C-alpha positions in Angstrom: 80.2 187.9 135.8 80.9 184.1 136.3 81.5 183.2 140.0 84.7 181.4 140.8 84.6 177.6 141.2 86.9 178.0 144.2 87.1 181.2 146.2 89.4 182.0 149.1 88.3 184.9 151.2 91.0 186.3 153.6 92.3 182.8 154.2 95.4 182.3 156.4 97.1 179.3 158.0 99.8 178.9 160.6 101.8 175.9 161.9 103.4 176.0 165.3 102.7 179.7 165.6 104.4 180.5 162.3 102.3 181.8 159.4 102.6 179.5 156.3 99.9 181.4 154.4 99.2 185.0 155.1 95.7 186.3 154.5 94.9 185.6 150.9 91.8 186.3 148.7 91.9 184.4 145.5 89.4 183.1 142.9 89.8 180.1 140.5 87.8 180.4 137.3 85.9 177.6 135.6 87.7 175.9 132.7 91.1 177.4 133.5 94.3 175.9 134.7 95.6 178.0 137.6 99.2 177.4 138.6 100.5 178.1 142.1 104.1 178.9 141.5 107.0 179.7 143.9 110.0 178.5 145.7 110.0 175.7 148.3 108.3 176.9 151.4 106.3 179.6 149.7 103.0 178.1 150.8 101.9 176.5 147.5 101.0 173.1 148.9 99.5 174.5 152.0 97.2 176.7 149.8 96.2 173.7 147.8 95.4 171.7 150.9 93.2 174.6 152.1 91.4 174.6 148.8 90.7 170.8 149.2 89.5 171.2 152.7 92.2 168.8 154.0 93.2 171.5 156.6 91.0 174.3 157.9 92.0 177.9 157.7 92.9 179.9 160.8 91.1 182.9 159.3 88.7 183.5 156.4 86.8 180.8 154.5 87.1 178.7 151.4 84.1 178.5 149.1 83.6 175.7 146.6 80.8 176.4 144.1 79.4 178.8 146.6 79.4 176.4 149.5 81.6 176.9 152.6 84.4 174.3 153.0 83.9 173.7 156.7 85.4 170.6 158.5 81.8 169.1 158.6 81.1 169.6 154.9 84.6 169.1 153.4 84.4 165.3 153.0 81.2 165.6 151.0 82.5 168.5 148.9 85.7 166.7 148.1 83.7 164.1 146.3 83.3 166.7 143.6 87.1 167.3 143.5 89.9 165.3 142.1 93.2 165.3 143.9 96.7 164.2 142.7 99.9 164.0 144.7 103.6 164.2 143.7 104.9 160.8 142.6 101.3 159.6 142.2 100.5 158.7 145.8 99.2 155.3 144.8 98.5 152.5 147.3 101.1 149.9 146.8 98.9 147.0 147.8 96.3 147.8 145.1 96.6 147.3 141.4 96.5 150.3 139.1 92.8 149.7 138.3 92.0 149.2 142.0 93.7 152.5 142.8 91.7 154.3 140.1 88.3 152.8 141.2 88.9 152.9 145.0 86.6 155.8 145.9 84.0 154.9 143.2 83.7 151.4 144.8 83.5 152.9 148.3 80.6 155.1 147.1 78.8 152.2 145.5 79.1 153.2 141.9 77.8 150.4 139.6 80.4 148.0 138.2 79.4 148.7 134.6 79.7 152.5 135.2 83.2 151.9 136.7 84.3 149.7 133.7 83.1 152.3 131.2 84.7 155.2 133.1 88.0 153.4 133.5 88.2 152.5 129.8 87.4 156.1 128.9 90.1 157.5 131.2 92.6 154.9 130.1 92.2 156.0 126.5 92.3 159.6 127.5 95.7 159.3 129.3 97.0 156.8 126.7 97.8 154.0 129.1 98.0 150.5 127.8 95.3 148.1 129.1 97.8 145.7 130.6 99.2 148.4 132.8 95.9 148.5 134.8 96.5 145.0 136.1 100.0 145.8 137.5 101.0 146.9 141.0 102.3 150.5 141.3 105.9 149.3 141.8 105.7 147.5 138.5 104.9 150.7 136.7 107.3 153.4 135.4 107.1 156.9 136.9 105.2 158.2 133.8 102.8 155.3 134.0 102.2 155.9 137.7 101.4 159.6 137.0 98.9 158.5 134.3 97.2 156.2 136.8 97.2 159.0 139.4 95.5 161.3 136.9 92.9 158.7 136.1 92.1 158.4 139.8 91.8 162.1 140.1 89.4 162.2 137.2 87.4 159.1 138.1 84.4 160.7 139.7 84.1 163.4 137.0 85.2 166.2 139.3 84.3 169.8 139.0 87.9 170.8 139.8 91.2 168.9 139.8 93.9 169.8 142.3 97.4 168.6 141.5 100.4 168.9 143.8 103.7 168.8 141.9 102.3 166.0 139.7 105.4 165.8 137.5 108.0 166.7 140.2 109.6 163.3 140.6 110.1 162.4 136.9 113.1 162.6 134.7 113.3 165.5 132.3 112.3 163.6 129.2 109.3 161.9 130.8 108.3 165.2 132.4 108.3 167.0 129.1 106.3 164.3 127.5 103.7 164.3 130.3 103.5 168.1 130.2 102.3 167.8 126.6 99.9 165.0 127.6 98.4 167.1 130.4 97.9 170.1 128.1 96.0 167.8 125.7 93.9 166.2 128.5 93.0 169.5 130.1 92.0 171.0 126.8 89.8 167.9 125.9 88.1 168.0 129.2 87.9 171.8 129.5 88.8 171.1 133.1 89.2 173.5 136.0 92.6 172.7 137.4 94.8 174.1 140.2 98.4 172.9 139.9 101.3 173.4 142.2 104.8 173.6 140.7 108.1 175.4 141.2 109.1 174.8 137.5 108.8 177.8 135.2 108.5 175.7 132.0 105.7 173.7 133.5 103.9 176.9 134.6 104.2 178.3 131.1 103.1 175.1 129.4 100.1 174.4 131.6 99.0 177.6 133.3 96.5 180.1 131.9 96.7 182.0 135.2 99.8 182.0 137.4 99.7 182.9 141.1 103.3 183.6 142.2 103.8 183.1 145.9 106.6 184.1 148.2 106.7 183.3 152.0 103.0 182.6 152.1 101.9 185.8 150.2 100.7 186.3 146.7 103.3 188.5 145.0 101.8 188.8 141.5 99.1 187.1 139.4 98.6 186.8 135.6 100.0 184.9 132.7 103.7 184.0 133.1 104.5 186.1 130.0 102.8 189.2 131.6 104.6 188.6 134.9 108.0 188.4 133.1 107.3 191.5 131.0 106.0 193.5 134.0 107.4 192.2 137.3 105.9 193.6 140.4 109.2 194.0 142.2 112.9 193.0 142.0 112.3 189.6 143.6 109.8 188.7 140.8 112.3 189.9 138.2 115.0 187.7 139.7 112.7 184.7 140.1 111.6 185.0 136.4 115.1 185.9 135.1 115.7 184.3 131.8 112.0 183.7 131.0 111.0 183.4 128.3 114.0 181.4 127.0 116.0 182.9 124.2 114.2 182.6 120.9 110.8 182.8 122.5 108.7 185.9 123.1 
């Protein structure tokens, strides 16, 4: 049996005395896209931040490739992760290329390696070369998301964590980038954890869906399996209408 790339063991987290994530045990398998799905306030983003070691758990532990994600070790372990935020999270005072290469430069990666890696990623996400010289405010929403994905992939991460990566986009651009992400993830055979509240996005990208409600895992599996066999009435209501008529 293959060990999980990321494993949460009885992990919980509270803010101001209120539990945002109740004790959860969860594994993320290599080469899969796992979607954290749920309504606003369900604990999706908090769970992703726990996985990334950006916040420590109150109870339990997070393991990344078998190593404990402690506050002391988290900065080093995160170098083997890629992280993407909603709306891109790019630094406005850096060009697109400077955003992509920021951490690689800080870590002293050779200039030639950086150039080759940027060109490879630019081709992978289908971004025009001229866009790399622009400031983030000069890019469209879709272009910013492509740059953000390049930055997340720059250091050849073992796992990519994406928080609502397409949430701020218009429906047409969002649908286009969903297809692009499918292609990129398939080409890279990447291990991805992606937060969304969008059912279509979860279906398009997720091989495994973790459905959350009020900080608890309600059900896990493919979206089709969840819709066919909901664990309770709330799951049935949340997934009502899925799959869309004409699909099955």
